[in-house]
C-alpha positions in Angstrom: -185.2 -58.7 96.3 -186.9 -59.0 92.9 -186.0 -55.3 92.3 -182.4 -55.9 93.3 -182.1 -58.9 91.0 -183.8 -57.0 88.2 -181.4 -54.1 88.8 -178.4 -56.4 88.8 -179.6 -58.1 85.5 -180.1 -54.7 83.9 -176.8 -53.5 85.1 -175.2 -56.8 83.9 -176.8 -56.4 80.4 -175.7 -52.8 80.2 -172.2 -53.8 81.1 -172.1 -56.6 78.6 -173.5 -54.3 75.9 -170.9 -51.6 76.7 -168.2 -54.2 76.8 -169.2 -55.6 73.4 -169.2 -52.1 71.9 -165.8 -51.4 73.4 -164.5 -54.7 72.2 -165.7 -53.9 68.6 -164.2 -50.5 68.7 -160.8 -51.9 69.8 -161.0 -54.5 67.1 -161.7 -51.9 64.5 -158.8 -49.7 65.8 -156.5 -52.7 65.8 -157.5 -53.6 62.2 -156.8 -50.0 61.1 -153.5 -50.0 62.9 -152.6 -53.3 61.2 -153.7 -51.9 57.8 -151.6 -48.7 58.4 -148.6 -50.9 59.3 -148.9 -52.9 56.1 -149.3 -49.8 54.0 -146.6 -47.8 55.7 -143.7 -48.8 53.3 -145.9 -47.8 50.3 -146.7 -44.5 52.0 -143.0 -43.9 52.6 -142.2 -44.8 49.0 -144.9 -42.4 47.7 -143.6 -39.7 50.0 -140.0 -40.2 48.8 -141.2 -40.0 45.1 -143.1 -36.8 45.8 -140.1 -35.4 47.5 -137.8 -36.2 44.6 -140.3 -34.6 42.2 -140.4 -31.5 44.4 -136.6 -31.3 44.5 -136.4 -31.8 40.7 -138.9 -29.0 40.2 -137.0 -26.7 42.5 -133.8 -27.5 40.7 -135.3 -26.8 37.3 -136.8 -23.5 38.6 -133.4 -22.6 40.1 -131.6 -23.4 36.8 -134.0 -21.5 34.6 -132.2 -18.7 32.6 -133.4 -15.3 33.0 -132.3 -13.9 29.6 -133.0 -10.4 30.7 -130.1 -10.6 33.1 -127.6 -11.7 30.5 -125.7 -9.7 27.9 -124.9 -10.9 24.4 -121.3 -11.5 25.4 -122.3 -13.8 28.3 -123.5 -16.5 26.0 -121.2 -19.1 24.5 -119.5 -17.9 21.3 -118.7 -20.4 18.6 -115.6 -20.2 16.5 -116.1 -18.3 13.2 -115.5 -20.3 10.0 -112.4 -19.3 8.2 -113.2 -17.6 4.9 -111.2 -19.0 2.0 -110.6 -16.6 -0.8 -110.7 -18.0 -4.3 -107.3 -18.3 -5.9 -106.4 -18.4 -9.5 -106.5 -21.9 -10.8 -103.9 -23.2 -13.3 -106.8 -24.4 -15.4 -108.6 -21.0 -15.5 -109.4 -20.1 -19.1 -108.9 -16.5 -20.3 -108.9 -14.6 -23.5 -106.5 -11.7 -24.4 -106.6 -9.3 -27.3 -103.4 -7.6 -28.5 -101.4 -5.9 -31.2 -97.8 -6.4 -32.4 -95.8 -4.4 -34.7 -92.2 -4.6 -35.9 -89.5 -4.3 -38.5 -89.3 -7.1 -41.1 -86.8 -8.0 -43.8 -88.0 -10.0 -46.8 -85.7 -12.3 -48.7 -86.0 -14.1 -52.0 -83.4 -16.4 -53.4 -81.2 -15.5 -50.4 -81.3 -11.9 -51.5 -82.9 -9.2 -49.4 -85.7 -7.7 -51.4 -87.6 -5.5 -49.0 -87.3 -3.9 -45.5 -90.6 -2.8 -44.1 -92.9 -2.4 -41.2 -95.5 -5.1 -40.4 -98.4 -5.4 -38.0 -100.0 -8.4 -36.3 -103.3 -8.0 -34.4 -104.2 -11.2 -32.5 -106.7 -12.9 -30.2 -105.2 -15.5 -27.8 -107.2 -18.1 -25.9 -105.3 -19.2 -22.7 -106.3 -22.8 -22.3 -104.1 -23.1 -19.2 -101.0 -21.4 -17.8 -98.9 -23.6 -20.1 -100.9 -23.8 -23.4 -102.8 -21.3 -25.5 -104.2 -21.0 -29.0 -104.3 -17.8 -31.1 -105.7 -16.3 -34.3 -103.4 -13.8 -36.0 -103.7 -11.4 -38.8 -100.5 -10.4 -40.6 -100.3 -7.4 -42.8 -97.3 -5.9 -44.5 -96.8 -3.3 -47.3 -93.3 -2.4 -48.4 -91.9 0.8 -50.0 -90.8 0.7 -53.6 -87.5 -1.0 -54.0 -85.3 -0.8 -57.1 -83.1 -3.6 -58.2 -79.8 -2.2 -59.4 -79.2 -5.1 -61.8 -82.5 -4.8 -63.7 -83.7 -1.3 -62.9 -87.1 -2.8 -61.9 -88.9 -1.1 -59.1 -91.3 -3.3 -57.1 -93.6 -3.0 -54.1 -94.8 -6.0 -52.1 -98.1 -6.4 -50.1 -99.2 -9.4 -48.1 -102.3 -10.3 -46.0 -102.2 -13.5 -43.9 -104.4 -15.2 -41.4 -102.6 -17.8 -39.2 -103.7 -20.0 -36.4 -101.0 -20.7 -33.9 -100.3 -22.9 -30.8 -98.5 -21.4 -27.9 -96.4 -23.2 -25.3 -95.6 -21.2 -22.2 -92.4 -21.6 -20.1 -92.7 -19.6 -16.8 -89.5 -17.9 -15.7 -91.0 -15.8 -12.8 -94.5 -15.1 -11.6 -94.7 -12.3 -14.2 -92.2 -13.3 -16.9 -92.6 -16.2 -19.3 -91.3 -17.4 -22.7 -93.6 -18.8 -25.3 -92.8 -20.9 -28.3 -95.4 -20.3 -31.0 -95.9 -22.0 -34.4 -98.7 -22.3 -36.9 -99.8 -21.1 -40.3 -102.6 -20.3 -42.6 -103.7 -18.9 -46.0 -102.0 -15.8 -47.4 -102.7 -13.4 -50.2 -99.9 -11.3 -51.7 -99.4 -8.9 -54.6 -96.3 -7.5 -56.2 -96.4 -4.2 -58.2 -93.6 -4.0 -60.7 -92.6 -0.8 -62.5 -90.7 -1.6 -65.7 -87.4 0.2 -66.6 -87.5 2.8 -69.2 -87.3 0.2 -72.0 -90.4 -1.6 -70.6 -88.7 -5.0 -70.5 -89.2 -7.3 -67.5 -87.7 -10.7 -67.8 -87.4 -10.5 -71.6 -91.0 -9.4 -71.9 -91.9 -5.8 -73.0 -94.7 -4.2 -71.0 -96.6 -1.2 -72.2 -98.2 -0.3 -68.9 -96.4 1.7 -66.3 -97.1 -0.9 -63.6 -97.4 -4.7 -63.7 -99.2 -6.4 -60.8 -98.6 -10.1 -59.9 -101.0 -11.6 -57.4 -100.8 -14.9 -55.6 -102.8 -17.0 -53.1 -100.8 -19.5 -51.1 -100.0 -20.6 -47.6 -97.4 -19.5 -45.1 -95.9 -20.7 -41.8 -95.0 -18.7 -38.7 -92.5 -19.6 -36.1 -92.0 -17.2 -33.2 -90.3 -17.0 -29.8 -92.0 -14.4 -27.5 -90.8 -13.0 -24.2 -93.9 -12.0 -22.3 -94.1 -9.7 -19.3 -97.5 -9.8 -17.5 -98.7 -6.9 -15.3 -102.3 -8.1 -15.3 -104.4 -7.4 -17.1 -101.7 -6.0 -19.4 -99.2 -8.2 -21.3 -96.0 -6.8 -23.0 -94.3 -8.8 -25.8 -90.9 -8.9 -27.5 -91.1 -11.5 -30.3 -88.5 -12.5 -32.9 -90.3 -14.2 -35.8 -89.7 -16.2 -38.9 -92.3 -16.6 -41.6 -92.1 -18.6 -44.9 -94.3 -18.0 -47.9 -94.7 -21.2 -50.0 -94.7 -19.8 -53.5 -94.6 -22.5 -56.1 -91.7 -21.0 -58.0 -89.6 -19.5 -55.3 -90.4 -19.4 -51.6 -90.0 -16.2 -49.7 -88.6 -15.8 -46.2 -89.6 -13.1 -43.8 -87.5 -12.3 -40.6 -88.8 -9.8 -38.1 -88.7 -8.5 -34.5 -92.0 -7.4 -33.0 -93.0 -5.4 -30.0 -96.5 -5.8 -28.7 -99.1 -5.2 -26.0 -102.1 -7.3 -25.0 -105.0 -7.1 -22.6 -106.6 -9.9 -20.7 -110.4 -9.8 -20.7 
């Protein structure tokens, strides 16, 4: 009997011990399950984030350019900038050098004294298409002319340096008219050969030639027709010059032809 009771007690203790262990295990499992249940939304959120990152990485990898598979023409081309060529400005400053020559007639006291050839080298500064300034050298030497009334033979020589202003009036793209005026210092000489009696103006001269020299000023007014075939310029210029002698002014009328070159 004692053995039966002892066996029953031992069996009961064993059963209780096993039941306690089982109960603890179930409790731990329930706690874990409850913890997993609470953390399940966070896990789902983490999984969703990871999935998005994976998808983004795949998209980037899929969109990567393989430059080896593309030709130059496959890339985007940008419109080329239009090249603007420089044009001639109306304020562009130029210099031209030229030479004019022509036939002149020289009058004194309204009487024609000489007919001769004159030359006129010049340097012209084009301030703009409408205005210019020039420096001109005038040279003229006449043949000997004999006055029938006095039998006096004379020869006239002049050297002048004039500064002039030019005002241009365009007619076409190549043709223009310029109004030119100015003046400057002048040196002249007149060689007189007395008649056989040696009397000039009531004075008897022993020498064969009498030279009168003078330094004075002169003015120059011209109208020039200019044909431009750049860089060459052709001129046709009627001209009027007046020499301001103290006793008797002298007038010079001429027509010049000329050529210039733009530098």
